[in-house]
C-alpha atoms as a printed R data frame, in Angstrom:
    type eleno elety resid chain resno      x      y       z
1   ATOM     1    CA   UNK     A     1 52.809 30.144 112.247
2   ATOM     2    CA   UNK     A     2 49.646 32.178 112.618
3   ATOM     3    CA   UNK     A     3 49.386 31.254 116.296
4   ATOM     4    CA   UNK     A     4 53.027 32.232 116.858
5   ATOM     5    CA   UNK     A     5 52.437 35.590 115.133
6   ATOM     6    CA   UNK     A     6 49.354 36.204 117.263
7   ATOM     7    CA   UNK     A     7 51.266 35.292 120.419
8   ATOM     8    CA   UNK     A     8 54.040 37.731 119.591
9   ATOM     9    CA   UNK     A     9 51.569 40.474 118.780
10  ATOM    10    CA   UNK     A    10 49.756 40.014 122.073
11  ATOM    11    CA   UNK     A    11 53.037 40.008 123.978
12  ATOM    12    CA   UNK     A    12 54.195 43.180 122.235
13  ATOM    13    CA   UNK     A    13 50.887 44.884 122.943
14  ATOM    14    CA   UNK     A    14 51.199 44.104 126.635
15  ATOM    15    CA   UNK     A    15 54.795 45.370 126.784
16  ATOM    16    CA   UNK     A    16 53.951 48.647 125.045
17  ATOM    17    CA   UNK     A    17 50.795 49.218 127.035
18  ATOM    18    CA   UNK     A    18 52.601 48.665 130.331
19  ATOM    19    CA   UNK     A    19 55.295 51.129 129.305
20  ATOM    20    CA   UNK     A    20 52.678 53.711 128.353
21  ATOM    21    CA   UNK     A    21 49.753 54.979 130.376
22  ATOM    22    CA   UNK     A    22 47.842 51.755 130.744
23  ATOM    23    CA   UNK     A    23 44.415 50.721 129.568
24  ATOM    24    CA   UNK     A    24 43.165 52.104 126.244
25  ATOM    25    CA   UNK     A    25 45.774 53.818 124.069
26  ATOM    26    CA   UNK     A    26 45.059 57.509 123.511
27  ATOM    27    CA   UNK     A    27 47.167 59.470 121.044
28  ATOM    28    CA   UNK     A    28 48.941 61.148 123.968
29  ATOM    29    CA   UNK     A    29 52.640 61.799 124.351
30  ATOM    30    CA   UNK     A    30 53.972 61.507 127.908
31  ATOM    31    CA   UNK     A    31 57.557 62.577 127.381
32  ATOM    32    CA   UNK     A    32 59.829 63.844 130.139
33  ATOM    33    CA   UNK     A    33 59.743 67.352 128.647
34  ATOM    34    CA   UNK     A    34 56.281 68.821 129.196
35  ATOM    35    CA   UNK     A    35 56.613 70.907 126.023
36  ATOM    36    CA   UNK     A    36 56.093 67.764 123.959
37  ATOM    37    CA   UNK     A    37 53.305 66.279 126.070
38  ATOM    38    CA   UNK     A    38 50.488 66.265 123.544
39  ATOM    39    CA   UNK     A    39 47.065 64.699 123.542
40  ATOM    40    CA   UNK     A    40 46.585 64.522 119.805
41  ATOM    41    CA   UNK     A    41 42.959 63.367 120.036
42  ATOM    42    CA   UNK     A    42 42.032 66.369 122.175
43  ATOM    43    CA   UNK     A    43 44.096 68.661 119.970
44  ATOM    44    CA   UNK     A    44 42.216 67.532 116.874
45  ATOM    45    CA   UNK     A    45 38.870 68.012 118.575
46  ATOM    46    CA   UNK     A    46 39.974 71.538 119.432
47  ATOM    47    CA   UNK     A    47 40.031 72.216 115.683
48  ATOM    48    CA   UNK     A    48 36.688 70.437 115.247
49  ATOM    49    CA   UNK     A    49 38.436 67.480 113.604
50  ATOM    50    CA   UNK     A    50 36.876 64.161 114.529
51  ATOM    51    CA   UNK     A    51 39.759 61.799 115.440
52  ATOM    52    CA   UNK     A    52 37.462 58.814 114.991
53  ATOM    53    CA   UNK     A    53 36.757 59.642 111.358
54  ATOM    54    CA   UNK     A    54 39.215 61.967 109.652
55  ATOM    55    CA   UNK     A    55 41.696 60.560 107.153
56  ATOM    56    CA   UNK     A    56 43.008 63.471 105.112
57  ATOM    57    CA   UNK     A    57 46.772 63.803 105.148
58  ATOM    58    CA   UNK     A    58 48.229 62.188 102.049
59  ATOM    59    CA   UNK     A    59 48.744 65.298  99.906
60  ATOM    60    CA   UNK     A    60 47.765 68.927  99.347
61  ATOM    61    CA   UNK     A    61 44.331 67.805  98.195
62  ATOM    62    CA   UNK     A    62 43.712 66.361 101.675
63  ATOM    63    CA   UNK     A    63 43.329 62.886 100.285
64  ATOM    64    CA   UNK     A    64 43.395 60.023 102.758
65  ATOM    65    CA   UNK     A    65 45.861 57.153 102.865
66  ATOM    66    CA   UNK     A    66 43.713 54.488 104.490
67  ATOM    67    CA   UNK     A    67 44.784 55.247 108.068
68  ATOM    68    CA   UNK     A    68 42.946 57.488 110.496
69  ATOM    69    CA   UNK     A    69 45.110 60.531 111.155
70  ATOM    70    CA   UNK     A    70 44.725 60.079 114.922
71  ATOM    71    CA   UNK     A    71 45.933 56.486 114.675
72  ATOM    72    CA   UNK     A    72 49.000 57.675 112.767
73  ATOM    73    CA   UNK     A    73 49.667 60.275 115.451
74  ATOM    74    CA   UNK     A    74 49.371 57.563 118.101
75  ATOM    75    CA   UNK     A    75 52.599 56.136 116.712
76  ATOM    76    CA   UNK     A    76 54.288 59.500 117.312
77  ATOM    77    CA   UNK     A    77 52.780 59.605 120.792
78  ATOM    78    CA   UNK     A    78 54.141 56.159 121.589
79  ATOM    79    CA   UNK     A    79 57.644 57.107 120.496
80  ATOM    80    CA   UNK     A    80 57.484 60.191 122.701
81  ATOM    81    CA   UNK     A    81 56.019 58.266 125.607
82  ATOM    82    CA   UNK     A    82 58.871 55.787 125.904
83  ATOM    83    CA   UNK     A    83 62.297 57.332 126.672
84  ATOM    84    CA   UNK     A    84 63.929 53.896 126.367
85  ATOM    85    CA   UNK     A    85 62.661 53.301 122.828
86  ATOM    86    CA   UNK     A    86 65.581 52.676 120.485
87  ATOM    87    CA   UNK     A    87 64.933 50.666 117.347
88  ATOM    88    CA   UNK     A    88 68.045 51.852 115.524
89  ATOM    89    CA   UNK     A    89 69.673 48.385 115.593
90  ATOM    90    CA   UNK     A    90 66.862 47.108 113.345
91  ATOM    91    CA   UNK     A    91 66.794 50.264 111.218
92  ATOM    92    CA   UNK     A    92 63.881 51.855 113.070
93  ATOM    93    CA   UNK     A    93 63.115 54.997 115.038
94  ATOM    94    CA   UNK     A    94 64.314 56.077 118.479
95  ATOM    95    CA   UNK     A    95 62.789 58.262 121.190
96  ATOM    96    CA   UNK     A    96 65.482 60.946 121.255
97  ATOM    97    CA   UNK     A    97 65.179 61.672 117.539
98  ATOM    98    CA   UNK     A    98 61.391 61.932 117.666
99  ATOM    99    CA   UNK     A    99 61.538 64.070 120.784
100 ATOM   100    CA   UNK     A   100 63.998 66.556 119.250
101 ATOM   101    CA   UNK     A   101 61.865 66.822 116.102
102 ATOM   102    CA   UNK     A   102 58.695 67.333 118.133
103 ATOM   103    CA   UNK     A   103 60.314 70.089 120.187
104 ATOM   104    CA   UNK     A   104 61.461 71.933 117.080
105 ATOM   105    CA   UNK     A   105 58.075 71.509 115.388
106 ATOM   106    CA   UNK     A   106 56.273 72.772 118.480
107 ATOM   107    CA   UNK     A   107 58.391 75.944 118.608
108 ATOM   108    CA   UNK     A   108 57.955 76.571 114.897
109 ATOM   109    CA   UNK     A   109 54.208 75.946 114.928
110 ATOM   110    CA   UNK     A   110 53.727 78.259 117.894
111 ATOM   111    CA   UNK     A   111 55.468 81.011 115.918
112 ATOM   112    CA   UNK     A   112 53.639 80.358 112.635
113 ATOM   113    CA   UNK     A   113 50.194 80.102 114.198
114 ATOM   114    CA   UNK     A   114 50.464 82.788 116.855
115 ATOM   115    CA   UNK     A   115 47.608 84.775 115.279
116 ATOM   116    CA   UNK     A   116 45.329 81.725 115.502
117 ATOM   117    CA   UNK     A   117 46.190 80.291 118.890
118 ATOM   118    CA   UNK     A   118 43.872 82.639 120.753
119 ATOM   119    CA   UNK     A   119 40.924 81.125 118.869
120 ATOM   120    CA   UNK     A   120 42.350 77.637 118.320
121 ATOM   121    CA   UNK     A   121 44.722 76.971 121.235
122 ATOM   122    CA   UNK     A   122 45.407 73.367 120.164
123 ATOM   123    CA   UNK     A   123 46.415 74.254 116.590
124 ATOM   124    CA   UNK     A   124 50.168 74.042 117.272
125 ATOM   125    CA   UNK     A   125 49.750 70.604 118.839
126 ATOM   126    CA   UNK     A   126 47.953 69.380 115.728
127 ATOM   127    CA   UNK     A   127 50.768 70.727 113.553
128 ATOM   128    CA   UNK     A   128 53.309 68.699 115.540
129 ATOM   129    CA   UNK     A   129 51.290 65.549 114.927
130 ATOM   130    CA   UNK     A   130 50.944 66.137 111.203
131 ATOM   131    CA   UNK     A   131 54.451 67.311 110.338
132 ATOM   132    CA   UNK     A   132 56.045 64.343 112.076
133 ATOM   133    CA   UNK     A   133 54.142 62.088 109.687
134 ATOM   134    CA   UNK     A   134 56.207 63.107 106.684
135 ATOM   135    CA   UNK     A   135 56.368 65.511 103.757
136 ATOM   136    CA   UNK     A   136 52.973 64.643 102.298
137 ATOM   137    CA   UNK     A   137 51.256 65.152 105.618
138 ATOM   138    CA   UNK     A   138 53.124 68.427 106.140
139 ATOM   139    CA   UNK     A   139 52.043 69.664 102.692
140 ATOM   140    CA   UNK     A   140 48.428 68.735 103.401
141 ATOM   141    CA   UNK     A   141 48.296 70.649 106.670
142 ATOM   142    CA   UNK     A   142 50.250 73.597 105.249
143 ATOM   143    CA   UNK     A   143 47.731 73.918 102.405
144 ATOM   144    CA   UNK     A   144 44.908 74.170 104.925
145 ATOM   145    CA   UNK     A   145 46.822 76.487 107.235
146 ATOM   146    CA   UNK     A   146 47.527 78.896 104.381
147 ATOM   147    CA   UNK     A   147 43.801 79.458 103.919
148 ATOM   148    CA   UNK     A   148 43.814 80.957 107.426
149 ATOM   149    CA   UNK     A   149 46.767 83.208 106.558
150 ATOM   150    CA   UNK     A   150 49.188 81.092 108.579
151 ATOM   151    CA   UNK     A   151 51.569 79.149 106.312
152 ATOM   152    CA   UNK     A   152 54.034 76.786 107.973
153 ATOM   153    CA   UNK     A   153 57.153 78.755 107.040
154 ATOM   154    CA   UNK     A   154 59.390 78.193 110.075
155 ATOM   155    CA   UNK     A   155 61.904 75.392 110.591
156 ATOM   156    CA   UNK     A   156 60.434 71.876 110.532
157 ATOM   157    CA   UNK     A   157 63.534 70.232 109.103
158 ATOM   158    CA   UNK     A   158 63.948 67.636 111.860
159 ATOM   159    CA   UNK     A   159 60.336 66.517 111.603
160 ATOM   160    CA   UNK     A   160 60.444 66.260 107.830
161 ATOM   161    CA   UNK     A   161 63.341 63.820 108.055
162 ATOM   162    CA   UNK     A   162 61.199 61.336 109.968
163 ATOM   163    CA   UNK     A   163 58.826 60.411 107.171
164 ATOM   164    CA   UNK     A   164 60.933 57.364 106.354
165 ATOM   165    CA   UNK     A   165 59.906 55.981 109.758
166 ATOM   166    CA   UNK     A   166 56.624 57.647 110.748
167 ATOM   167    CA   UNK     A   167 54.747 58.263 107.474
168 ATOM   168    CA   UNK     A   168 52.085 55.777 106.390
169 ATOM   169    CA   UNK     A   169 54.570 54.284 103.926
170 ATOM   170    CA   UNK     A   170 57.449 54.499 106.393
171 ATOM   171    CA   UNK     A   171 58.738 51.699 108.605
172 ATOM   172    CA   UNK     A   172 58.903 52.707 112.274
173 ATOM   173    CA   UNK     A   173 60.505 49.508 113.535
174 ATOM   174    CA   UNK     A   174 62.693 48.718 110.529
175 ATOM   175    CA   UNK     A   175 61.229 45.262 109.999
176 ATOM   176    CA   UNK     A   176 60.652 45.712 106.270
177 ATOM   177    CA   UNK     A   177 56.865 46.114 106.557
178 ATOM   178    CA   UNK     A   178 55.390 49.595 106.101
179 ATOM   179    CA   UNK     A   179 53.318 51.202 108.822
180 ATOM   180    CA   UNK     A   180 50.312 50.936 106.506
181 ATOM   181    CA   UNK     A   181 50.886 47.181 106.142
182 ATOM   182    CA   UNK     A   182 51.113 46.795 109.914
183 ATOM   183    CA   UNK     A   183 48.001 48.939 110.315
184 ATOM   184    CA   UNK     A   184 45.865 46.941 107.920
185 ATOM   185    CA   UNK     A   185 47.002 43.684 109.490
186 ATOM   186    CA   UNK     A   186 46.331 44.711 113.098
187 ATOM   187    CA   UNK     A   187 43.871 47.602 113.382
188 ATOM   188    CA   UNK     A   188 40.941 45.228 113.789
189 ATOM   189    CA   UNK     A   189 42.440 44.629 117.240
190 ATOM   190    CA   UNK     A   190 42.394 48.341 118.020
191 ATOM   191    CA   UNK     A   191 44.880 51.189 118.063
192 ATOM   192    CA   UNK     A   192 47.042 49.580 120.745
193 ATOM   193    CA   UNK     A   193 47.527 46.475 118.615
194 ATOM   194    CA   UNK     A   194 48.657 48.567 115.656
195 ATOM   195    CA   UNK     A   195 51.103 50.668 117.692
196 ATOM   196    CA   UNK     A   196 52.545 47.568 119.356
197 ATOM   197    CA   UNK     A   197 53.152 45.867 116.009
198 ATOM   198    CA   UNK     A   198 54.555 49.018 114.371
199 ATOM   199    CA   UNK     A   199 57.146 49.386 117.144
200 ATOM   200    CA   UNK     A   200 58.217 45.745 117.383
201 ATOM   201    CA   UNK     A   201 60.497 44.460 114.595
202 ATOM   202    CA   UNK     A   202 59.734 40.878 115.678
203 ATOM   203    CA   UNK     A   203 56.109 41.294 114.623
204 ATOM   204    CA   UNK     A   204 55.389 41.358 110.919
205 ATOM   205    CA   UNK     A   205 52.099 41.096 109.034
206 ATOM   206    CA   UNK     A   206 51.517 38.055 106.887
207 ATOM   207    CA   UNK     A   207 52.919 38.346 103.341
208 ATOM   208    CA   UNK     A   208 49.437 38.760 101.895
209 ATOM   209    CA   UNK     A   209 48.694 41.726 104.131
210 ATOM   210    CA   UNK     A   210 51.977 43.364 103.208
211 ATOM   211    CA   UNK     A   211 51.215 42.934  99.512
212 ATOM   212    CA   UNK     A   212 47.776 44.477  99.934
213 ATOM   213    CA   UNK     A   213 49.264 47.466 101.742
214 ATOM   214    CA   UNK     A   214 51.755 47.976  98.949
215 ATOM   215    CA   UNK     A   215 48.867 48.740  96.592
216 ATOM   216    CA   UNK     A   216 47.701 52.304  96.003
217 ATOM   217    CA   UNK     A   217 46.481 54.056  99.155
218 ATOM   218    CA   UNK     A   218 42.793 53.801  99.867
219 ATOM   219    CA   UNK     A   219 40.782 56.744  98.516
220 ATOM   220    CA   UNK     A   220 39.716 59.459 100.893
221 ATOM   221    CA   UNK     A   221 36.535 58.822 102.821
222 ATOM   222    CA   UNK     A   222 35.625 62.503 102.713
223 ATOM   223    CA   UNK     A   223 32.349 63.330 101.019
224 ATOM   224    CA   UNK     A   224 32.429 65.797  98.159
225 ATOM   225    CA   UNK     A   225 29.678 68.333  98.835
226 ATOM   226    CA   UNK     A   226 28.969 70.518  95.834
227 ATOM   227    CA   UNK     A   227 27.041 73.780  96.047
228 ATOM   228    CA   UNK     A   228 25.560 74.928  92.746
229 ATOM   229    CA   UNK     A   229 25.857 78.644  92.017
230 ATOM   230    CA   UNK     A   230 24.035 80.661  89.365
231 ATOM   231    CA   UNK     A   231 23.550 84.388  88.736
232 ATOM   232    CA   UNK     A   232 21.134 85.779  91.294
233 ATOM   233    CA   UNK     A   233 21.610 83.147  93.980
234 ATOM   234    CA   UNK     A   234 20.758 84.156  97.555
235 ATOM   235    CA   UNK     A   235 23.903 84.754  99.610
236 ATOM   236    CA   UNK     A   236 22.632 83.341 102.914
237 ATOM   237    CA   UNK     A   237 21.181 80.306 101.139
238 ATOM   238    CA   UNK     A   238 24.765 79.405 100.258
239 ATOM   239    CA   UNK     A   239 26.938 80.723 103.042
240 ATOM   240    CA   UNK     A   240 24.717 79.826 105.995
241 ATOM   241    CA   UNK     A   241 25.158 76.123 105.179
242 ATOM   242    CA   UNK     A   242 28.805 76.655 104.140
243 ATOM   243    CA   UNK     A   243 29.580 78.113 107.564
244 ATOM   244    CA   UNK     A   244 28.342 74.886 109.151
245 ATOM   245    CA   UNK     A   245 29.591 72.352 106.624
246 ATOM   246    CA   UNK     A   246 33.078 73.810 106.339
247 ATOM   247    CA   UNK     A   247 33.722 72.769 109.947
248 ATOM   248    CA   UNK     A   248 32.875 69.135 109.209
249 ATOM   249    CA   UNK     A   249 36.207 67.455 108.380
250 ATOM   250    CA   UNK     A   250 34.347 64.681 106.576
251 ATOM   251    CA   UNK     A   251 33.103 67.188 103.975
252 ATOM   252    CA   UNK     A   252 35.065 68.590 101.056
253 ATOM   253    CA   UNK     A   253 32.903 71.606 100.176
254 ATOM   254    CA   UNK     A   254 33.247 72.915  96.612
255 ATOM   255    CA   UNK     A   255 31.449 75.546  94.544
256 ATOM   256    CA   UNK     A   256 30.166 74.677  91.071
257 ATOM   257    CA   UNK     A   257 28.544 76.728  88.303
258 ATOM   258    CA   UNK     A   258 27.772 76.296  84.639
259 ATOM   259    CA   UNK     A   259 31.036 78.136  84.024
260 ATOM   260    CA   UNK     A   260 33.845 78.283  86.597
261 ATOM   261    CA   UNK     A   261 34.767 81.672  88.023
262 ATOM   262    CA   UNK     A   262 32.949 84.546  89.766
263 ATOM   263    CA   UNK     A   263 29.159 84.296  89.991
264 ATOM   264    CA   UNK     A   264 27.220 87.373  91.107
265 ATOM   265    CA   UNK     A   265 24.607 86.869  93.804
266 ATOM   266    CA   UNK     A   266 21.214 88.536  94.198
267 ATOM   267    CA   UNK     A   267 22.888 90.846  96.716
268 ATOM   268    CA   UNK     A   268 25.474 91.976  94.179
269 ATOM   269    CA   UNK     A   269 28.530 90.319  95.705
270 ATOM   270    CA   UNK     A   270 30.173 87.476  93.845
271 ATOM   271    CA   UNK     A   271 31.282 84.022  94.886
272 ATOM   272    CA   UNK     A   272 33.831 81.999  92.954
273 ATOM   273    CA   UNK     A   273 32.888 78.663  91.445
274 ATOM   274    CA   UNK     A   274 35.798 76.240  91.714
275 ATOM   275    CA   UNK     A   275 34.476 74.059  88.921
276 ATOM   276    CA   UNK     A   276 32.232 74.144  85.896
277 ATOM   277    CA   UNK     A   277 29.589 71.512  85.272
278 ATOM   278    CA   UNK     A   278 32.011 69.724  82.945
279 ATOM   279    CA   UNK     A   279 35.056 69.803  85.235
280 ATOM   280    CA   UNK     A   280 33.422 69.169  88.618
281 ATOM   281    CA   UNK     A   281 34.091 65.829  90.330
282 ATOM   282    CA   UNK     A   282 31.212 63.458  91.067
283 ATOM   283    CA   UNK     A   283 29.257 64.606  94.091
284 ATOM   284    CA   UNK     A   284 28.287 62.701  97.204
285 ATOM   285    CA   UNK     A   285 26.043 65.563  98.309
286 ATOM   286    CA   UNK     A   286 24.582 68.373  96.228
287 ATOM   287    CA   UNK     A   287 22.964 71.575  97.450
288 ATOM   288    CA   UNK     A   288 20.887 73.853  95.226
289 ATOM   289    CA   UNK     A   289 20.226 77.317  96.671
290 ATOM   290    CA   UNK     A   290 17.395 79.666  95.893
291 ATOM   291    CA   UNK     A   291 17.294 83.316  94.944
292 ATOM   292    CA   UNK     A   292 15.806 85.617  92.382
293 ATOM   293    CA   UNK     A   293 17.903 83.876  89.735
294 ATOM   294    CA   UNK     A   294 15.866 80.705  90.224
295 ATOM   295    CA   UNK     A   295 13.299 81.901  87.705
296 ATOM   296    CA   UNK     A   296 15.881 82.139  84.939
297 ATOM   297    CA   UNK     A   297 17.409 78.769  85.804
298 ATOM   298    CA   UNK     A   298 14.013 77.081  85.585
299 ATOM   299    CA   UNK     A   299 14.359 77.717  81.828
300 ATOM   300    CA   UNK     A   300 17.957 76.527  81.649
301 ATOM   301    CA   UNK     A   301 18.134 72.898  80.460
302 ATOM   302    CA   UNK     A   302 21.887 72.717  81.159
303 ATOM   303    CA   UNK     A   303 21.288 73.500  84.822
304 ATOM   304    CA   UNK     A   304 18.390 71.073  85.109
305 ATOM   305    CA   UNK     A   305 20.304 68.291  83.369
306 ATOM   306    CA   UNK     A   306 23.290 68.750  85.683
307 ATOM   307    CA   UNK     A   307 21.133 68.586  88.808
308 ATOM   308    CA   UNK     A   308 19.326 65.535  87.473
309 ATOM   309    CA   UNK     A   309 22.532 63.691  86.572
310 ATOM   310    CA   UNK     A   310 24.194 64.387  89.904
311 ATOM   311    CA   UNK     A   311 21.117 63.326  91.853
312 ATOM   312    CA   UNK     A   312 21.366 59.881  90.273
313 ATOM   313    CA   UNK     A   313 24.624 59.247  92.171
314 ATOM   314    CA   UNK     A   314 24.427 61.433  95.278
315 ATOM   315    CA   UNK     A   315 24.016 60.090  98.766
316 ATOM   316    CA   UNK     A   316 21.945 63.132  99.690
317 ATOM   317    CA   UNK     A   317 20.393 65.872  97.559
318 ATOM   318    CA   UNK     A   318 19.532 69.133  99.313
319 ATOM   319    CA   UNK     A   319 18.078 72.543  98.539
320 ATOM   320    CA   UNK     A   320 17.467 75.856 100.253
321 ATOM   321    CA   UNK     A   321 14.567 78.205  99.575
322 ATOM   322    CA   UNK     A   322 13.414 78.167  95.928
323 ATOM   323    CA   UNK     A   323 16.181 75.724  95.108
324 ATOM   324    CA   UNK     A   324 13.433 73.138  95.609
325 ATOM   325    CA   UNK     A   325 11.658 74.616  92.593
326 ATOM   326    CA   UNK     A   326 14.691 73.641  90.519
327 ATOM   327    CA   UNK     A   327 14.668 70.145  92.004
328 ATOM   328    CA   UNK     A   328 10.964 69.879  91.199
329 ATOM   329    CA   UNK     A   329 11.470 71.129  87.645
330 ATOM   330    CA   UNK     A   330 14.184 68.507  87.185
331 ATOM   331    CA   UNK     A   331 11.664 65.829  88.197
332 ATOM   332    CA   UNK     A   332 13.570 64.853  91.315
333 ATOM   333    CA   UNK     A   333 10.865 65.564  93.905
334 ATOM   334    CA   UNK     A   334  7.918 63.816  92.288
335 ATOM   335    CA   UNK     A   335  6.133 61.651  94.854
336 ATOM   336    CA   UNK     A   336  8.317 62.948  97.691
337 ATOM   337    CA   UNK     A   337  7.776 65.365 100.544
338 ATOM   338    CA   UNK     A   338  9.399 68.783 100.186
339 ATOM   339    CA   UNK     A   339  9.118 72.410 101.191
340 ATOM   340    CA   UNK     A   340 10.226 75.788  99.908
341 ATOM   341    CA   UNK     A   341 10.306 79.509 100.656
342 ATOM   342    CA   UNK     A   342  6.869 80.425 101.960
343 ATOM   343    CA   UNK     A   343  6.923 83.734 100.102
344 ATOM   344    CA   UNK     A   344  7.443 81.936  96.786
345 ATOM   345    CA   UNK     A   345  5.700 78.664  97.546
346 ATOM   346    CA   UNK     A   346  3.468 78.838  94.488
347 ATOM   347    CA   UNK     A   347  6.522 79.004  92.245
348 ATOM   348    CA   UNK     A   348  7.772 75.687  93.625
349 ATOM   349    CA   UNK     A   349  4.352 74.038  93.447
350 ATOM   350    CA   UNK     A   350  3.955 75.170  89.856
351 ATOM   351    CA   UNK     A   351  6.995 73.126  88.812
352 ATOM   352    CA   UNK     A   352  5.455 69.850  89.940
353 ATOM   353    CA   UNK     A   353  2.092 69.587  91.719
354 ATOM   354    CA   UNK     A   354  2.737 65.848  92.257
355 ATOM   355    CA   UNK     A   355  5.191 66.664  95.026
356 ATOM   356    CA   UNK     A   356  3.858 66.383  98.585
357 ATOM   357    CA   UNK     A   357  4.501 70.037  99.411
358 ATOM   358    CA   UNK     A   358  4.689 70.638 103.168
359 ATOM   359    CA   UNK     A   359  3.503 74.110 104.156
360 ATOM   360    CA   UNK     A   360  4.609 73.910 107.786
361 ATOM   361    CA   UNK     A   361  8.240 72.897 107.952
362 ATOM   362    CA   UNK     A   362 11.573 74.525 108.646
363 ATOM   363    CA   UNK     A   363 13.046 71.758 106.553
364 ATOM   364    CA   UNK     A   364 11.839 68.376 105.303
365 ATOM   365    CA   UNK     A   365 13.820 65.141 105.429
366 ATOM   366    CA   UNK     A   366 12.502 62.579 102.979
367 ATOM   367    CA   UNK     A   367 15.194 59.937 102.818
368 ATOM   368    CA   UNK     A   368 17.759 61.014 100.259
369 ATOM   369    CA   UNK     A   369 16.134 64.440  99.905
370 ATOM   370    CA   UNK     A   370 16.454 67.400 102.283
371 ATOM   371    CA   UNK     A   371 14.668 70.600 101.319
372 ATOM   372    CA   UNK     A   372 14.428 73.708 103.465
373 ATOM   373    CA   UNK     A   373 12.202 76.726 103.725
374 ATOM   374    CA   UNK     A   374 13.366 80.269 102.996
375 ATOM   375    CA   UNK     A   375 16.912 81.628 103.290
376 ATOM   376    CA   UNK     A   376 17.897 81.340 106.985
377 ATOM   377    CA   UNK     A   377 16.165 77.965 107.226
378 ATOM   378    CA   UNK     A   378 18.965 76.567 105.098
379 ATOM   379    CA   UNK     A   379 21.373 76.854 108.008
380 ATOM   380    CA   UNK     A   380 19.027 74.762 110.146
381 ATOM   381    CA   UNK     A   381 18.795 72.217 107.343
382 ATOM   382    CA   UNK     A   382 22.602 72.155 107.074
383 ATOM   383    CA   UNK     A   383 22.835 71.140 110.717
384 ATOM   384    CA   UNK     A   384 20.016 68.685 110.107
385 ATOM   385    CA   UNK     A   385 22.199 67.032 107.466
386 ATOM   386    CA   UNK     A   386 25.078 66.778 109.941
387 ATOM   387    CA   UNK     A   387 22.696 65.194 112.454
388 ATOM   388    CA   UNK     A   388 21.360 62.817 109.803
389 ATOM   389    CA   UNK     A   389 24.819 61.578 108.853
390 ATOM   390    CA   UNK     A   390 26.734 61.825 112.138
391 ATOM   391    CA   UNK     A   391 24.206 62.137 114.946
392 ATOM   392    CA   UNK     A   392 22.343 64.963 116.640
393 ATOM   393    CA   UNK     A   393 24.966 65.476 119.340
394 ATOM   394    CA   UNK     A   394 27.596 66.321 116.743
395 ATOM   395    CA   UNK     A   395 25.274 68.848 115.114
396 ATOM   396    CA   UNK     A   396 24.534 70.399 118.501
397 ATOM   397    CA   UNK     A   397 28.241 70.717 119.293
398 ATOM   398    CA   UNK     A   398 28.840 72.380 115.955
399 ATOM   399    CA   UNK     A   399 26.000 74.856 116.481
400 ATOM   400    CA   UNK     A   400 27.272 75.738 119.962
401 ATOM   401    CA   UNK     A   401 30.820 76.243 118.733
402 ATOM   402    CA   UNK     A   402 29.549 78.782 116.195
403 ATOM   403    CA   UNK     A   403 27.165 80.410 118.699
404 ATOM   404    CA   UNK     A   404 24.190 79.542 116.520
405 ATOM   405    CA   UNK     A   405 20.747 78.844 117.939
406 ATOM   406    CA   UNK     A   406 19.727 75.810 115.927
407 ATOM   407    CA   UNK     A   407 16.029 75.153 115.344
408 ATOM   408    CA   UNK     A   408 16.395 71.426 115.944
409 ATOM   409    CA   UNK     A   409 12.774 70.483 115.272
410 ATOM   410    CA   UNK     A   410 12.112 70.748 111.519
411 ATOM   411    CA   UNK     A   411  8.348 70.962 112.102
412 ATOM   412    CA   UNK     A   412  8.583 74.169 114.146
413 ATOM   413    CA   UNK     A   413  8.000 76.771 111.445
414 ATOM   414    CA   UNK     A   414  7.186 80.361 112.472
415 ATOM   415    CA   UNK     A   415  6.722 81.301 108.818
416 ATOM   416    CA   UNK     A   416  4.286 78.529 107.878
417 ATOM   417    CA   UNK     A   417  1.459 79.237 105.478
418 ATOM   418    CA   UNK     A   418 -2.049 77.923 105.784
419 ATOM   419    CA   UNK     A   419 -2.323 75.832 102.631
420 ATOM   420    CA   UNK     A   420 -0.564 74.837  99.448
421 ATOM   421    CA   UNK     A   421 -1.206 77.640  96.951
422 ATOM   422    CA   UNK     A   422 -3.149 76.829  93.843
423 ATOM   423    CA   UNK     A   423 -1.166 76.822  90.628
424 ATOM   424    CA   UNK     A   424 -1.369 80.235  88.999
425 ATOM   425    CA   UNK     A   425 -2.276 81.986  92.277
426 ATOM   426    CA   UNK     A   426  0.984 83.908  92.620
């Protein structure tokens, strides 16, 4: 039985690949009407989404469903690429229906996003891909789009009717197995294998695979990156890194403070903490900024306890400027290499002289710990974190897209001091 299933899957893959563009399967629609010819992979990259990683379209919280968004869109692309596709006899999707929905969605998205298309010309294409994947996916993208002042308020009614076939829990070929079940059973063979199985009612995953897919969707693979605010934080310490990290689809950046709500910076402007220490979710990455308020927080056991507790579970713990003094006071840096603002270096050293304080460094990477020098150096460290997790090329692309001249070498430090200050010398 397994051999027969494998034979059918291979045959279906060949048939679909021949009817498409040949070779590897990109998420590209090749419909007769050029207005619905969409390269979804390229469109996502145009928004700085990584099609090889992002899974964030289950609900308004951008939770994942266990399928890469680009792989889901490949199913849409395949339906648009094959004018002869008609799975209605088995209860599945057909080309004409998908094509009409895509055309309507494209017109509506172009209208809704017209203020953004000059900067993000592929944004409407991405909308088409997401809204055709069902109501949950539509809600997820709409929530993000609203933050740019561009809610999806036009007519997407045709697209939203297709969730029963194209959503992760839909059934594109009407064979009784959800797209997620087909995905989990076949994706090890690549995107083409999944698309072939999802559009062939003769190919079904084994019962065990279908049962596994019926379980709750896999949790999102996005990393929760929490930035800790406190009165008197340095604005650029926070928003230099935020500018970089907010364009990393893998990151869910949140603001946290002892109490949720507005927190006034050293510059007098306030930022809003989304969560308090008691309501914040567990963090994969934490960043502690510096600022004149550091000195008060060094005497705040609630702050120090929170940093210490989060560090026990984080994948990476980071700081900017005198934020490293707080890490040192919490006992996190002992025996590790670290740096701090050169103008307040003695303050950091005073918190723990058993840290290997580096006086010449733009930022210091010591395994789980990334600490940066003063203020603007935090932006370089933020890109250093991207490079650490996803490769230097990705960090370079991000810097170029934001027209930022990244100091890629952490040892090049124009503000270095000559020696570690003695305790009490400040």
